[in-house]
C-alpha positions in Angstrom: 79.0 -80.0 294.2 77.1 -77.6 291.7 80.5 -75.4 291.7 83.0 -78.1 291.7 81.1 -79.7 288.7 80.9 -76.3 287.0 84.7 -75.7 287.4 85.5 -78.8 286.0 83.1 -78.4 282.8 83.7 -74.7 281.8 87.4 -75.2 282.7 87.7 -77.2 279.2 85.7 -74.6 276.6 86.6 -71.3 275.9 84.1 -70.3 273.5 82.3 -67.2 275.4 78.8 -67.4 276.5 76.3 -65.2 275.9 75.1 -62.8 278.9 72.2 -64.2 280.8 72.8 -67.9 279.4 72.6 -70.3 282.0 76.6 -71.1 281.9 76.8 -67.3 282.6 74.8 -67.5 285.5 76.9 -71.0 286.3 79.7 -69.2 286.3 78.9 -66.0 288.3 77.7 -68.3 291.0 81.1 -70.5 291.5 83.1 -66.9 291.0 80.8 -65.8 294.0 81.4 -68.5 295.9 84.6 -69.8 295.4 86.5 -66.1 294.0 87.7 -65.3 291.1 91.1 -67.1 290.8 89.3 -70.0 291.7 89.9 -71.8 288.6 91.6 -74.9 287.7 92.3 -77.5 284.9 91.2 -80.9 286.1 92.6 -84.4 285.2 90.6 -87.6 285.4 91.4 -91.2 286.1 88.3 -93.6 285.1 87.5 -97.0 285.8 85.3 -99.5 284.8 85.1 -103.6 284.6 85.5 -105.1 281.6 82.6 -106.9 281.8 79.1 -104.6 282.1 77.5 -104.8 285.2 80.2 -106.1 287.2 80.1 -104.6 291.0 83.9 -102.6 290.9 83.6 -101.7 295.0 86.4 -104.5 295.7 89.6 -104.5 297.4 90.9 -105.8 293.7 89.5 -102.7 292.1 90.7 -99.8 294.2 94.1 -101.2 294.5 94.2 -101.5 290.8 93.0 -97.9 290.9 95.4 -96.8 293.5 98.5 -98.5 290.9 96.7 -96.2 288.1 96.7 -93.0 290.5 100.2 -93.9 292.1 101.7 -94.0 288.5 99.8 -90.4 287.3 100.7 -88.7 290.7 104.6 -89.3 290.4 104.2 -88.0 286.6 107.6 -85.3 286.2 108.5 -83.8 283.2 111.5 -81.7 282.2 111.6 -78.4 280.6 113.3 -75.6 280.2 116.2 -77.2 282.6 114.0 -77.8 285.5 111.9 -80.7 286.8 108.1 -80.2 287.3 105.7 -82.7 289.0 102.6 -83.0 290.5 103.6 -81.1 293.9 104.5 -78.3 291.8 101.6 -77.5 289.8 98.8 -79.0 291.8 95.9 -76.7 292.2 95.8 -76.5 296.1 93.2 -74.8 298.5 95.4 -72.1 299.9 98.6 -72.3 302.2 98.1 -70.7 305.8 100.9 -68.1 306.9 102.6 -68.9 309.9 105.0 -66.2 311.5 107.5 -68.9 311.9 110.1 -69.1 309.0 111.3 -72.4 309.4 107.2 -73.8 309.8 106.2 -72.0 307.1 108.4 -73.6 304.4 107.7 -76.9 306.2 103.8 -76.5 306.1 104.3 -75.1 302.5 106.3 -78.5 301.2 103.7 -81.1 303.0 100.5 -78.6 301.7 98.4 -81.5 300.0 97.1 -81.0 296.5 93.3 -81.3 296.0 93.0 -84.7 294.6 88.8 -86.1 294.5 89.2 -89.9 294.5 88.0 -92.4 296.6 91.1 -93.5 297.7 90.6 -90.6 300.6 88.5 -92.8 302.5 91.7 -95.0 303.3 95.2 -94.5 304.5 96.1 -95.8 300.7 94.8 -92.0 300.0 97.8 -90.8 301.5 100.2 -92.3 299.1 99.0 -89.8 296.1 100.3 -86.9 298.2 104.0 -86.3 296.5 105.0 -83.5 299.6 108.0 -84.0 302.3 109.4 -82.4 304.6 112.7 -83.2 307.1 113.2 -82.7 310.8 116.4 -83.6 312.3 116.1 -87.0 314.2 113.7 -88.3 312.2 112.6 -90.1 308.5 111.8 -87.8 305.9 107.7 -86.7 307.1 105.5 -87.5 304.3 101.6 -87.4 304.5 101.7 -91.5 304.7 103.5 -91.2 307.9 102.2 -88.0 309.4 99.9 -87.4 312.3 99.9 -83.5 312.8 98.2 -83.9 316.3 101.8 -85.4 317.5 103.6 -83.4 314.9 102.0 -80.0 316.5 103.3 -81.7 320.2 107.0 -82.1 319.1 107.2 -78.9 317.2 105.3 -76.8 319.9 108.2 -77.4 322.5 110.2 -75.0 320.3 107.9 -72.6 319.2 104.6 -71.5 319.7 101.7 -72.4 317.6 98.5 -71.9 319.5 97.2 -70.1 316.2 98.1 -73.0 313.7 96.7 -75.5 316.3 93.1 -73.3 316.2 93.4 -73.5 312.1 93.7 -77.6 312.0 90.8 -77.8 314.5 88.4 -75.6 312.8 89.5 -77.5 309.3 88.8 -80.6 311.8 92.2 -82.1 310.6 92.3 -84.6 313.5 95.3 -87.4 312.7 94.4 -86.5 308.8 95.2 -90.1 307.0 96.9 -92.1 310.2 93.1 -92.8 311.7 91.6 -94.1 308.2 91.5 -98.2 307.6 93.9 -99.6 305.1 93.2 -101.3 301.6 95.7 -104.0 302.5 96.2 -103.8 306.8 99.0 -106.5 305.8 101.0 -103.8 304.4 104.1 -103.0 306.6 103.2 -99.3 305.8 100.1 -99.2 307.5 100.0 -97.4 310.5 99.3 -98.7 314.0 96.7 -96.4 314.5 94.5 -98.0 311.7 91.5 -99.1 312.7 91.6 -102.5 311.2 95.5 -103.0 311.7 95.2 -105.2 314.7 92.4 -107.1 312.8 94.3 -107.8 310.1 90.2 -107.8 308.3 89.7 -105.7 305.0 87.7 -102.9 304.8 84.0 -102.9 304.4 84.7 -101.1 301.1 80.9 -100.0 300.4 80.2 -99.1 303.7 83.5 -96.7 304.1 82.7 -95.0 300.7 79.1 -94.6 301.1 78.2 -91.1 301.5 81.6 -89.9 299.7 85.2 -89.2 301.0 87.3 -86.3 302.7 90.4 -85.3 302.2 92.9 -84.0 305.3 90.3 -81.6 305.9 87.3 -83.1 307.3 85.3 -79.6 307.0 86.3 -78.2 303.3 87.4 -81.2 301.4 84.6 -83.3 301.0 84.1 -85.4 298.3 80.6 -86.4 297.4 79.8 -89.9 296.5 78.7 -88.8 292.6 81.9 -87.5 292.7 83.7 -90.2 293.3 81.6 -93.1 292.1 79.3 -94.2 289.3 76.2 -96.2 288.7 76.2 -96.9 292.3 73.4 -99.1 293.7 71.6 -98.2 296.9 69.3 -100.6 298.9 65.8 -99.2 300.2 67.4 -97.2 303.4 69.9 -95.6 301.1 73.1 -97.7 302.0 75.4 -98.3 298.9 75.9 -101.6 298.0 77.4 -101.7 294.7 79.0 -99.6 291.8 80.2 -99.8 288.3 83.1 -97.3 288.1 85.6 -95.0 290.1 87.2 -91.5 289.1 89.8 -89.7 290.6 90.6 -86.1 289.6 93.4 -84.7 289.5 93.1 -80.8 289.8 96.1 -78.7 288.5 96.8 -74.9 288.5 95.7 -72.7 285.7 98.6 -71.5 283.2 98.1 -67.7 284.8 98.3 -69.2 288.0 101.1 -71.1 287.9 102.7 -68.2 286.1 102.0 -65.8 289.3 103.1 -68.8 291.5 106.4 -69.4 290.5 106.8 -65.7 289.1 109.4 -64.4 292.4 110.7 -67.9 292.6 114.5 -68.0 292.8 114.5 -71.5 290.9 112.7 -70.2 287.2 114.7 -66.3 287.8 117.3 -67.6 284.5 114.7 -69.1 282.2 112.6 -66.0 281.2 109.8 -67.2 282.6 106.3 -66.4 280.8 102.7 -67.6 281.0 103.1 -69.3 277.6 105.9 -71.2 279.4 103.4 -72.3 282.2 101.3 -73.0 279.9 103.8 -75.1 278.0 104.6 -77.1 281.0 101.3 -78.0 282.3 100.3 -79.1 278.6 103.3 -81.8 278.6 102.9 -83.2 282.2 98.9 -84.0 280.8 100.3 -85.9 277.9 102.5 -88.2 280.0 99.7 -88.2 282.6 97.6 -89.6 279.9 100.6 -92.3 278.8 101.9 -93.0 281.9 98.5 -93.7 283.9 97.2 -95.9 281.2 100.5 -97.9 280.9 100.4 -98.6 284.3 97.4 -101.1 283.8 98.4 -105.1 283.6 96.9 -106.4 280.0 95.3 -109.1 281.8 93.7 -106.8 283.7 90.0 -107.0 284.8 88.8 -103.6 284.7 89.8 -100.3 282.2 90.9 -97.6 283.7 90.6 -94.6 281.2 93.0 -91.9 281.5 91.1 -88.1 280.4 92.8 -84.5 280.9 92.2 -81.0 279.4 94.9 -81.4 276.8 93.2 -84.5 275.7 89.6 -82.7 275.4 92.0 -79.8 273.5 93.4 -82.8 271.2 89.9 -84.0 270.2 88.7 -80.2 269.8 91.2 -79.5 267.4 91.5 -82.5 265.6 87.6 -82.1 264.7 88.5 -78.6 263.8 91.2 -79.1 261.2 90.2 -79.1 257.6 90.4 -82.9 256.2 91.4 -81.5 252.4 91.0 -85.2 251.1 87.7 -85.5 252.9 86.2 -81.9 251.2 87.9 -82.9 247.9 86.4 -86.4 247.4 83.1 -85.3 248.4 83.2 -82.4 245.7 84.5 -85.1 243.3 81.8 -87.8 244.0 79.3 -84.4 243.3 81.0 -83.7 239.9 80.7 -86.9 239.0 77.1 -87.9 240.3 76.1 -84.2 238.7 77.6 -85.1 235.2 76.4 -88.5 234.9 72.4 -87.9 236.0 72.4 -84.4 233.2 74.5 -86.7 230.7 71.8 -87.9 227.8 72.9 -89.9 224.5 70.9 -86.9 222.7 73.3 -84.5 222.8 70.8 -81.4 222.0 69.6 -82.7 225.7 73.0 -83.7 227.3 73.5 -81.4 230.0 77.2 -83.2 231.8 78.8 -79.5 231.4 75.9 -77.5 233.1 76.4 -80.1 235.8 79.9 -79.6 236.1 80.1 -76.1 235.8 77.0 -75.6 238.5 78.6 -77.9 240.9 82.6 -76.0 240.9 80.3 -72.5 241.3 79.0 -73.7 243.8 82.6 -75.0 245.6 83.7 -71.3 244.7 80.4 -69.4 246.1 80.8 -71.8 249.4 84.8 -70.7 249.4 84.3 -66.7 249.0 81.5 -67.0 251.5 83.8 -68.4 254.0 86.1 -66.0 252.7 83.6 -63.0 253.4 83.0 -64.6 257.3 86.7 -64.5 258.0 86.8 -60.7 256.7 84.1 -59.7 259.4 85.7 -62.0 262.4 82.8 -64.8 262.3 85.2 -67.3 264.4 85.1 -70.7 262.7 84.5 -74.0 264.4 84.5 -78.0 264.1 81.0 -77.5 262.1 82.4 -75.0 260.2 85.3 -77.2 258.9 83.8 -80.8 258.7 79.5 -79.6 258.1 79.3 -76.1 256.6 81.1 -77.4 253.0 78.7 -80.0 252.5 75.7 -78.8 253.8 75.9 -75.9 251.5 77.0 -78.1 248.4 73.8 -80.2 249.5 71.6 -76.7 249.4 73.1 -74.9 246.4 73.0 -77.6 244.0 69.5 -78.9 244.6 67.8 -76.0 242.3 70.5 -76.3 239.4 68.8 -80.0 239.5 65.3 -78.3 239.3 66.1 -75.7 236.7 67.8 -78.5 234.0 65.0 -81.1 234.8 62.4 -78.2 233.8 64.7 -76.5 230.8 64.7 -80.2 228.9 60.9 -80.6 229.4 60.4 -77.2 227.6 59.6 -77.7 223.9 62.9 -77.3 221.3 61.1 -75.9 219.2 60.7 -72.4 220.6 63.9 -69.7 220.6 66.0 -70.1 223.3 65.2 -67.1 225.4 61.4 -68.0 225.2 62.4 -71.5 226.7 64.6 -69.6 229.5 61.7 -68.0 230.4 59.0 -70.5 230.3 61.7 -73.0 232.9 61.7 -70.0 234.8 57.7 -69.5 234.9 57.6 -73.0 235.9 60.4 -73.1 238.8 61.7 -69.7 239.7 58.7 -69.1 242.5 60.1 -72.3 244.3 63.8 -71.5 243.6 63.0 -67.7 245.0 61.0 -69.4 248.0 62.9 -72.2 249.0 66.2 -69.8 249.2 64.3 -66.7 250.9 63.2 -69.6 253.5 66.4 -71.2 253.5 67.9 -67.4 254.2 65.1 -66.5 257.2 65.7 -70.0 258.7 69.1 -69.1 259.3 69.3 -65.8 260.3 66.7 -66.7 262.8 69.1 -69.4 264.1 72.0 -66.7 264.4 69.7 -65.5 266.8 69.9 -68.4 269.6 72.5 -67.2 272.4 75.0 -69.9 271.5 78.2 -68.7 270.2 79.1 -71.2 267.8 75.7 -72.2 266.5 75.0 -68.4 266.1 78.4 -68.3 264.1 78.0 -72.0 262.0 74.6 -70.4 260.9 76.1 -66.6 259.6 78.6 -68.9 257.7 76.0 -71.3 256.0 73.7 -68.5 255.0 76.7 -66.6 253.9 78.4 -69.5 252.1 74.9 -71.2 250.7 74.1 -67.9 249.1 75.6 -69.7 246.3 72.0 -71.2 245.5 70.9 -68.1 244.2 74.1 -67.5 241.9 73.7 -70.9 240.6 70.3 -70.5 240.0 71.1 -66.9 237.9 74.4 -68.7 236.3 72.7 -72.1 235.0 69.9 -69.5 233.1 72.2 -68.5 230.8 74.2 -71.8 230.1 70.8 -73.2 229.9 
């Protein structure tokens, strides 16, 4: 669970972590346990009831979850003259090497994707697997009709499969999905080997989901209850009674893995295969995944299904990182108007509207120059840089301008200008200097925090808000 959750979370974020931090420790742990190349991206379907507190462990809710998951599993995109479906791009735990070429090709086509879903507790979980194989004299072999033990007996008449049988036994594959109860035992495709096929009784869903589910391998593909259910309620003996959310996760290969998997394949020899094209395929598939999964739910359904992909998170991060010129310009224009209005006086000798206008403009130029300096120094920008920093630096930069202007108007008008300026600085210079030094120290200390995004933001604020001292010096002359 620890390894899976760490990869699910860290696969989305590309901000490097500092050496010795908790994130780096978790990444090192997962690499040791799963290997350096065991990196994937997760696409999620989360189902919740529209009415708060309603139990979701019902046949109707799971059937709805099956519809959404089936729609998602059948997503196909056409790029570079090829069709790409889930079976081609999904993450697989590792296809075993078989000496018999025909058997190896069949196993490769049938080998299932890693899909963490509560549907795997039932026969219907097999419907999410899109692989198929063909043998003369029998229907297409799919996971919905595949009994590995029976298949091994049939193929064993033509070739020796002792080694492969031993692998199946070690993985505790058994009859795979054929021995699991059907959500709908009246489904014509429900196999006769299902425990509730003959009785036609609906399964005890909380009992089946209690403790989690497993994929085709009982030993190596166990989905803990916390990964597939949310908001669970149990009795005093720990028996599952109800839940408020279902979650299915489709694991896809990373762009690097997809590139390596197909780089020697004859099907893509004519498209100048590259890692960038692999990334474009994954991104296109994820966008369609979100669209089709959400469109598959009827408008009058009592449940809500929310699709979430790596691309969705990237889009959200990108939208937050993009600079909104209208928002920034609007904020600075409002500050210009505020400064002009508050410092304007009917007595022209005491009016300082132009000082307020010049002060805000000077802050804007100083912030822009500070960010330009950060860019030259190689300090990376992030969402906080573009959405927060311009307004924070504006607030820090203009406060001393108002203080100096107010102090200047309170000095006597009958003494020379230089002496008025000196008196103004005598009364406010210490507070201006101390606040500037305090802000500088605070942000430089924050830059020591071992979080790259926070460190970059602190340095950018400090360099951008150096305009505060500049504003003070500039206003002294104008005052």
